[in-house]
C-alpha positions in Angstrom: -6.8 -25.7 -30.4 -9.2 -27.4 -28.0 -10.3 -25.9 -24.7 -8.5 -28.7 -22.9 -5.2 -27.8 -24.6 -5.8 -24.1 -23.8 -6.3 -24.8 -20.1 -3.4 -27.3 -19.8 -0.8 -24.6 -19.0 -3.0 -23.3 -16.2 -3.5 -26.7 -14.7 0.3 -27.2 -14.7 1.1 -23.8 -13.3 -0.8 -22.9 -10.1 0.6 -19.4 -10.0 -0.7 -18.7 -13.5 -4.1 -20.2 -12.5 -4.3 -18.0 -9.4 -3.4 -14.9 -11.5 -6.0 -15.7 -14.2 -8.8 -16.4 -11.6 -8.0 -13.1 -9.9 -7.7 -11.3 -13.2 -11.2 -12.5 -14.3 -12.6 -11.2 -11.0 -10.8 -7.9 -11.6 -12.2 -7.6 -15.1 -15.7 -8.3 -14.0 -15.4 -5.9 -11.1 -14.0 -3.1 -13.3 -16.7 -3.7 -15.9 -19.6 -3.7 -13.4 -18.4 -0.6 -11.5 -17.7 1.3 -14.7 -21.0 0.4 -16.4 -22.8 1.4 -13.1 -20.8 4.6 -13.0 -19.5 3.6 -9.6 -15.9 4.4 -10.4 -15.7 7.6 -8.3 -12.0 7.1 -7.3 -11.0 6.7 -11.0 -12.9 9.9 -11.8 -11.2 11.7 -8.9 -7.7 10.7 -10.2 -8.6 11.6 -13.8 -10.6 14.8 -13.2 -8.0 16.1 -10.8 -5.2 15.4 -13.3 -7.1 17.1 -16.1 -7.8 20.1 -13.8 -4.1 20.4 -13.0 -3.2 20.4 -16.7 -6.0 22.9 -17.4 -4.7 25.3 -14.7 -7.5 24.5 -12.2 -6.7 23.8 -8.5 -8.1 20.4 -7.6 -7.5 20.9 -3.9 -10.7 22.8 -3.2 -14.0 22.2 -1.4 -15.7 22.6 -4.8 -13.9 19.6 -6.1 -14.9 17.6 -3.0 -18.6 18.7 -3.5 -18.5 17.7 -7.2 -16.9 14.3 -6.7 -18.1 13.3 -3.2 -14.5 12.7 -2.0 -11.2 14.4 -1.6 -8.2 14.4 -4.0 -5.3 13.6 -1.6 -2.4 13.0 -3.8 0.5 15.3 -4.6 0.8 17.3 -7.8 3.5 14.8 -8.7 0.7 12.2 -9.1 -1.1 14.5 -11.6 2.0 14.5 -13.7 2.6 10.8 -13.6 -1.0 9.8 -14.0 -1.5 12.0 -17.1 -1.2 9.1 -19.7 -4.1 7.3 -18.1 -6.1 10.4 -17.7 -5.9 11.0 -21.5 -7.5 7.6 -22.2 -11.2 7.3 -23.1 -13.5 6.9 -20.1 -14.4 3.4 -21.1 -10.8 2.3 -21.4 -8.9 4.1 -18.6 -10.6 2.2 -15.7 -9.5 -1.1 -17.2 -5.9 0.0 -17.9 -5.7 1.3 -14.3 -7.2 -1.6 -12.5 -5.8 -4.5 -14.6 -2.4 -2.9 -14.8 -2.2 -2.5 -11.0 -3.5 -6.0 -10.4 -0.9 -7.4 -12.7 1.9 -5.4 -11.3 1.0 -6.4 -7.7 0.9 -10.0 -8.7 4.3 -9.7 -10.4 5.7 -8.0 -7.2 4.7 -11.0 -5.2 5.9 -13.7 -7.6 9.3 -12.0 -8.1 10.1 -11.7 -4.4 13.6 -12.9 -3.4 14.4 -16.5 -3.7 13.8 -17.2 0.1 10.1 -16.9 -0.7 10.0 -19.3 -3.7 8.0 -22.0 -1.8 5.6 -19.5 -0.4 4.8 -17.0 -3.1 1.6 -18.6 -4.2 0.4 -18.8 -0.5 1.2 -15.1 0.0 -0.7 -14.2 -3.2 -3.7 -16.3 -2.2 -3.8 -14.9 1.3 -3.8 -11.3 -0.1 -6.1 -12.0 -3.0 -9.4 -11.1 -1.4 -8.0 -7.8 0.0 -6.5 -7.1 -3.4 -9.9 -7.5 -5.1 -11.4 -5.2 -2.4 -9.0 -2.6 -3.6 -9.7 -3.3 -7.3 -13.4 -2.7 -6.9 -13.1 0.9 -5.8 -10.0 1.6 -8.1 -7.7 2.2 -5.1 -4.2 3.6 -5.2 -3.0 1.5 -2.2 -2.3 -1.4 -4.7 0.4 0.9 -6.2 1.9 1.7 -2.9 2.0 -2.0 -1.9 3.8 -3.2 -5.1 6.3 -0.3 -5.0 7.3 -1.4 -1.5 7.7 -5.0 -2.7 9.5 -4.3 -6.0 11.9 -1.9 -4.2 12.8 -4.6 -1.6 13.4 -7.2 -4.3 15.6 -4.8 -6.3 17.6 -3.9 -3.2 18.2 -7.6 -2.5 19.3 -8.1 -6.1 21.8 -5.2 -5.9 19.8 -2.8 -8.0 19.8 -0.1 -5.4 19.4 2.8 -7.9 16.1 1.5 -9.3 14.9 0.6 -5.9 15.5 4.1 -4.6 13.7 5.6 -7.6 10.6 3.5 -6.9 10.8 4.4 -3.2 10.9 8.1 -4.1 8.0 7.8 -6.6 6.0 6.3 -3.7 7.1 9.0 -1.3 6.3 11.9 -3.6 2.9 10.7 -4.6 1.5 9.5 -1.2 4.3 9.9 1.3 4.1 6.3 2.7 7.0 4.9 0.8 9.5 7.2 2.4 9.8 4.9 5.4 11.5 2.3 3.2 14.6 4.5 3.0 15.5 3.2 6.5 16.3 -0.1 4.9 19.1 1.4 2.8 21.3 1.3 5.9 21.3 -2.5 5.5 23.0 -2.4 2.1 26.3 -1.2 0.7 26.9 2.4 -0.4 24.1 3.7 1.9 25.2 7.4 1.7 25.5 7.3 -2.1 22.0 5.9 -2.3 20.6 8.4 0.2 22.1 11.1 -1.9 20.5 9.6 -5.0 17.2 9.5 -3.1 17.5 13.2 -2.3 18.2 14.1 -6.0 15.4 11.8 -7.3 13.0 13.3 -4.7 13.8 16.8 -5.7 13.5 16.0 -9.4 10.1 14.3 -8.9 8.8 17.2 -6.7 9.9 19.6 -9.4 7.9 17.8 -12.1 4.7 19.9 -11.7 6.8 22.9 -12.8 6.3 21.6 -16.3 2.8 23.1 -16.0 2.9 25.7 -13.2 6.5 26.9 -13.4 8.9 26.9 -10.5 7.2 29.9 -9.0 3.9 27.9 -8.8 5.3 24.9 -7.1 5.0 26.1 -3.5 1.4 27.2 -3.9 0.6 23.8 -5.4 2.0 21.9 -2.5 0.5 24.3 0.1 -3.0 23.6 -1.5 -2.3 19.9 -1.3 -1.2 20.1 2.4 -4.3 22.1 3.4 -6.6 19.6 1.8 -4.8 16.7 3.4 -5.2 18.3 6.9 -8.9 18.9 6.3 -9.5 15.3 5.2 -7.8 13.9 8.3 -10.1 15.7 10.6 -13.3 14.9 8.7 -14.0 11.2 9.5 -13.2 8.1 11.5 -10.6 5.8 10.0 -9.5 2.2 10.4 -6.4 2.4 12.7 -5.4 2.2 16.3 -5.7 5.9 16.6 -9.4 5.7 16.2 -9.9 2.5 18.3 -10.2 2.5 22.1 -8.0 3.4 24.1 -5.9 5.5 21.7 -8.9 7.4 20.4 -9.1 9.1 23.8 -5.8 10.9 22.9 -6.7 11.6 19.2 -5.9 15.2 19.6 -2.3 14.1 20.2 -2.1 11.4 17.5 1.2 12.9 16.1 2.8 12.2 19.4 1.7 8.5 19.2 3.0 8.2 15.7 6.4 9.7 16.7 6.7 7.5 19.7 6.0 4.3 17.8 8.1 5.1 14.7 10.8 6.3 17.1 10.7 2.9 18.8 11.1 1.1 15.4 14.1 3.3 14.5 15.8 2.8 17.8 15.4 -1.0 17.6 16.7 -0.9 14.0 19.9 0.9 14.9 20.4 -1.1 18.2 20.3 -4.2 16.1 22.8 -3.0 13.5 24.8 -6.2 13.7 21.8 -8.0 12.2 21.6 -5.7 9.1 23.4 -8.4 7.1 20.7 -10.9 8.0 17.9 -11.4 5.3 15.3 -12.3 7.9 16.0 -9.1 9.8 15.7 -6.9 6.7 12.4 -8.5 5.7 11.1 -8.2 9.2 12.0 -4.5 9.3 10.2 -4.0 6.0 7.2 -5.8 7.4 7.2 -3.6 10.5 7.5 -0.4 8.5 4.7 -1.4 6.1 2.5 -2.2 9.1 3.3 1.0 11.0 2.2 3.3 8.2 -1.2 1.7 8.2 -2.0 0.6 11.8 -0.8 4.0 13.1 -2.1 5.9 10.1 -4.4 8.9 10.6 -6.4 8.2 7.4 -6.2 4.4 7.0 -9.1 2.4 5.4 -9.8 -1.3 5.3 -8.4 -1.7 1.8 -5.1 0.0 2.7 -4.3 -3.0 4.9 -3.2 -4.7 1.7 0.1 -2.9 2.4 0.3 -3.9 6.0 -0.7 -7.6 5.4 1.8 -7.9 2.6 4.4 -6.8 5.0 3.2 -9.3 7.6 3.4 -12.1 5.0 7.1 -11.3 4.4 7.7 -11.9 8.1 5.4 -14.9 8.6 6.8 -17.1 5.9 10.3 -16.7 7.2 9.5 -18.3 10.5 11.1 -21.7 10.9 8.0 -22.9 12.8 4.4 -21.6 13.2 2.9 -22.1 16.6 -0.8 -22.8 17.0 -1.4 -19.3 18.3 0.4 -17.8 15.3 -1.6 -19.9 12.9 -4.8 -18.9 14.6 -3.8 -15.2 14.2 -3.1 -15.6 10.5 -6.5 -17.2 9.9 -8.2 -14.5 11.9 -6.5 -11.9 9.8 -7.6 -13.6 6.7 -11.2 -13.8 7.9 -11.5 -10.3 9.3 -9.6 -8.5 6.4 -10.4 -10.8 3.5 -13.9 -12.3 4.2 -15.7 -10.0 6.6 -15.4 -6.8 4.4 -16.5 -8.8 1.2 -20.2 -8.1 0.8 -20.9 -11.4 -1.1 -19.5 -13.4 1.8 -20.6 -11.4 4.9 -23.5 -9.0 5.2 -22.5 -5.3 5.4 -24.2 -4.9 8.8 -22.0 -7.7 10.2 -18.9 -6.0 8.8 -20.0 -2.6 10.2 -20.5 -4.2 13.7 -17.4 -6.4 13.9 -14.9 -4.1 12.2 -16.6 -0.7 12.0 -17.8 -0.5 15.6 -15.6 -3.0 17.5 -12.4 -2.6 15.4 -11.6 -6.3 15.6 -9.6 -6.1 12.4 -7.5 -3.3 13.8 -6.8 -5.1 17.1 -5.9 -8.3 15.3 -3.4 -6.5 13.1 -2.0 -4.6 16.1 -1.2 -7.9 17.7 0.4 -9.1 14.5 2.5 -5.9 14.2 3.6 -6.2 17.9 4.7 -9.8 17.3 6.8 -8.6 14.3 8.3 -5.8 16.3 9.3 -8.1 19.1 10.9 -10.4 16.5 12.8 -7.5 15.1 14.0 -6.5 18.6 15.3 -10.0 19.5 19.0 -10.4 19.1 18.8 -13.6 17.2 18.4 -14.8 13.6 14.7 -15.4 13.9 
């Protein structure tokens, strides 16, 4: 078979071409970082999992000192990650990164039919941010595709599987729990909430396989203590750390409660719109944005989740004003281009986003626009 014949399917299928181009970048990134031993996050996931199974507590300052970073995921993560942790150190990083890259791509290209004309544009808009997450072996890719897969399953009437994915997300890094709010938009809400409770309890009990039921509470207490210590140790990429909210950082939980409370109130006030697809997608976009822009430990790469949610909203608009187009391109530049070292010097990134929080303010505008759209009593 000639090279031309091999490449013909890619030329005829732009989605496949985009996937392959991104995959080649992901392979190169994984190989480079692994060979240079710059795969610290992968080692954190793997070593903490092996520690758990060896009866060693990974939520200690000693672990932080040894690895240069915190292990912030629940004991459930250590159970579910075990198959990857058992792989050879030369293979595990590729399975983790390329598997997550592929699943994220699939989550975009299998979105509900309303997005058929826009799936490639959504993927390309997110690709640079996705690759930024691939380089450091980040878990936020998993969180993002679990959100998207669960939404698609709900829209296709597969509520049981959707709830299971939501609870896997919620019991490994909490974020996904907010998607349970969407269940009110679909039939059999109380049955599905009951299934969510059962699935959540079963998942939270999984570490008992190793520590026994008597050891569950100490495990989760150790995790919570480390989570609290991590939050207070640095400055993160969210509105809570940008002026003026940083002035009330000691009361950041109040800010979080007020903002999520506003989302929930709007959601229930607009209950007549629950049957409207645009409203459901907008609500999901608002929730995916809220957990990041008002997060107390958000980083640049975690905006993959928030930007994916914004794309769900943006491509349902019947028209795009000039101001909205400018906002979208600004988001692409400041989240996709500016943090990418080969495109923009690190010093420029540190000034524009690290010091001035331009990326955070831009997304805050985008989130506010989505929230206003959610609050309006119309179809768009």
